C-alpha positions in Angstrom: -140.5 27.3 -66.8 -143.0 26.7 -69.7 -142.8 28.7 -72.9 -146.0 30.5 -71.9 -144.4 31.6 -68.6 -141.3 32.7 -70.5 -143.4 34.8 -72.9 -145.3 36.5 -70.0 -142.1 37.2 -68.1 -140.5 38.7 -71.3 -143.6 40.9 -71.8 -143.5 42.1 -68.1 -139.8 42.9 -68.2 -140.2 44.8 -71.5 -143.1 46.8 -70.1 -141.0 47.7 -67.0 -138.3 49.0 -69.3 -140.6 51.4 -71.1 -140.2 55.1 -70.3 -141.8 58.3 -71.4 -140.2 60.2 -74.2 -139.1 63.8 -73.7 -139.2 66.3 -76.6 -138.2 69.9 -77.1 -141.1 72.1 -78.2 -139.4 75.5 -77.9 -135.6 76.1 -78.0 -133.5 79.1 -79.0 -131.0 78.8 -76.1 -128.1 78.9 -78.5 -129.4 81.9 -80.4 -129.0 84.6 -77.8 -127.9 88.0 -79.0 -126.9 89.7 -75.8 -129.9 92.0 -76.0 -132.2 92.0 -73.0 -135.5 93.2 -71.6 -135.6 94.6 -68.0 -137.9 92.4 -65.9 -138.8 95.1 -63.4 -142.1 96.9 -63.6 -140.4 100.3 -63.7 -138.4 99.1 -66.6 -139.9 96.8 -69.3 -141.6 94.2 -67.2 -143.5 92.0 -66.7 -142.1 90.2 -69.7 -143.7 87.3 -71.5 -142.9 84.7 -74.2 -145.4 82.4 -75.8 -144.9 78.9 -77.0 -147.1 76.2 -78.6 -147.6 72.7 -77.2 -147.1 69.6 -79.4 -149.7 67.8 -81.4 -150.8 65.5 -78.6 -151.4 66.0 -74.9 -148.1 66.1 -72.9 -146.6 67.1 -69.6 -144.4 70.1 -69.2 -141.2 68.9 -67.4 -138.5 71.5 -67.8 -138.2 75.3 -68.4 -134.9 77.0 -69.2 -134.6 80.8 -69.2 -131.6 82.9 -70.2 -131.5 85.5 -67.4 -128.9 87.9 -66.2 -128.7 90.4 -63.3 -127.0 93.8 -63.0 -126.5 93.5 -59.3 -126.6 90.1 -57.6 -126.7 91.9 -54.2 -129.7 94.1 -54.9 -132.1 91.9 -52.8 -134.6 91.8 -55.6 -136.5 88.7 -56.8 -138.4 87.5 -59.8 -141.5 85.4 -60.1 -141.9 83.0 -63.0 -145.4 81.7 -64.0 -147.1 79.7 -66.7 -150.2 81.3 -68.2 -153.0 80.3 -70.6 -153.6 82.1 -73.8 -156.7 84.0 -74.8 -156.9 85.5 -78.3 -153.1 85.8 -78.6 -152.7 87.4 -75.1 -151.6 86.0 -71.7 -154.6 85.1 -69.6 -155.0 83.1 -66.5 -152.1 81.9 -64.3 -151.9 78.1 -64.5 -148.8 77.3 -62.5 -146.3 79.2 -60.4 -142.9 77.9 -61.6 -140.9 79.5 -58.8 -139.5 82.7 -57.2 -135.8 83.3 -57.5 -133.5 86.0 -56.0 -131.1 88.1 -58.0 -128.3 86.4 -56.0 -129.5 83.0 -57.4 -129.6 84.2 -60.9 -126.3 86.0 -60.6 -124.6 82.7 -59.4 -125.7 80.8 -62.5 -123.1 79.5 -64.9 -125.7 78.7 -67.5 -129.4 79.2 -68.0 -131.9 79.0 -65.1 -133.4 75.5 -65.1 -136.8 74.8 -63.6 -138.0 71.3 -63.2 -141.8 71.2 -63.1 -144.8 69.1 -64.0 -147.9 70.5 -65.7 -150.4 68.9 -68.1 -150.3 70.6 -71.5 -153.3 70.3 -73.9 -152.5 69.4 -77.5 -151.7 72.2 -80.0 -152.4 74.9 -77.4 -150.7 78.3 -76.9 -149.2 79.1 -73.5 -147.1 82.0 -72.0 -144.2 82.1 -69.7 -144.2 85.3 -67.6 -141.3 86.7 -65.6 -142.0 89.7 -63.4 -140.3 91.6 -60.6 -141.6 90.2 -57.3 -141.9 93.7 -56.0 -144.6 94.3 -58.6 -146.5 91.2 -57.2 -146.3 92.2 -53.6 -144.3 95.3 -52.6 -144.7 94.4 -48.9 -143.2 90.9 -49.1 -140.6 91.8 -51.6 -139.4 95.4 -50.8 -136.6 95.5 -53.4 -136.5 96.0 -57.2 -134.8 93.2 -59.2 -132.0 94.0 -61.6 -132.8 90.8 -63.6 -132.8 90.9 -67.4 -134.2 88.3 -69.9 -132.2 87.8 -73.1 -133.7 87.8 -76.6 -132.5 86.4 -79.9 -132.2 88.2 -83.2 -133.8 85.4 -85.2 -136.6 82.8 -84.9 -134.7 79.7 -86.2 -134.9 77.7 -83.0 -137.3 74.7 -82.5 -140.9 75.9 -82.2 -139.9 79.6 -82.1 -141.3 80.8 -85.4 -144.7 82.4 -85.1 -144.6 82.9 -81.4 -145.0 86.2 -79.7 -143.4 88.2 -76.9 -144.7 90.9 -74.7 -142.5 93.6 -73.1 -142.8 97.2 -72.1 -146.5 96.8 -72.6 -146.2 95.9 -76.3 -146.8 92.7 -78.3 -144.1 91.6 -80.7 -143.9 89.0 -83.4 -140.4 88.7 -85.0 -139.7 91.3 -87.7 -136.1 91.0 -88.9 -136.1 94.8 -89.4 -136.8 95.5 -85.7 -134.6 93.8 -83.1 -137.0 94.7 -80.3 -139.5 92.2 -81.8 -137.1 89.2 -81.4 -138.3 86.2 -79.4 -137.0 85.7 -75.9 -134.4 83.0 -75.2 -136.1 80.0 -73.6 -136.2 76.2 -73.6 -139.4 74.2 -73.1 -139.3 70.4 -72.7 -142.3 68.2 -72.5 -143.0 64.5 -72.1 -145.4 62.5 -74.2 -148.6 61.6 -72.3 -149.8 58.7 -74.4 -150.4 56.7 -71.2 -146.8 57.9 -70.3 -145.3 55.1 -72.4 -143.5 54.7 -75.7 -143.0 51.6 -77.8 -139.9 49.9 -76.6 -137.1 49.2 -79.1 -137.3 45.7 -80.7 -133.7 45.1 -79.8 -134.4 45.6 -76.1 -137.3 43.1 -76.2 -135.1 40.6 -78.1 -132.3 40.7 -75.6 -134.7 40.2 -72.7 -136.4 37.4 -74.5 -133.2 35.6 -75.3 -132.0 36.0 -71.7 -135.2 34.4 -70.3 -135.1 31.6 -72.9 -131.6 30.9 -71.8 -132.7 30.6 -68.2 -135.5 28.2 -69.2 -133.1 26.1 -71.3 -130.6 25.8 -68.5 -133.4 24.7 -66.0 -134.6 22.0 -68.4 -131.1 20.7 -69.0 -130.5 20.4 -65.2 -133.9 18.7 -64.8 -133.1 16.2 -67.5 -129.6 15.4 -66.1 -131.2 14.8 -62.6 -133.8 12.4 -64.1 -131.0 10.4 -65.9 -129.2 9.7 -62.6 
């Protein structure tokens, strides 16, 4: 194997080891207060929380919501959607993230985790909406949900400061004097979309290169030994 071939093989293997980098753009999952908004339309719902995407285009990959239910056997369901923003308000539905029954939420040992894929524009506001499925279609979903969405009495989490929530028909931006204005507990993970690759670590390339050089050296040694016979 020539040095040129070794170099090309090293580059190819290094490229194959490159993976996209995940980042957290909103996270207050550890800041929950035990206070909740009712997701049913005859309570406080629909309920919304905004978040801001990162400084470059990315792909939404994971959503975590801190939800509870009062009655896992109620037969109710919730619908979770991603919406665009227009002038600081929820606007068009961009993606349906899923429909979940109260029994599913009631069986959770931790926050509801939704794996998804949606292209996010850079530095753009979005909203996550959770609503009682009965309010969406009272024929398909005949029961009210008993689901609740937790909020946190601070905005110290990653990407939380300056975001807004919407519940009981009112918009809220965190005011420490009013717990009802607290941001909802949520986690948003995205993945860099710079051609879906990151720069590999130099150590990784070095190890691959040394390995391939070792293979080439061994082949040359065997060839030289065979020629001397």
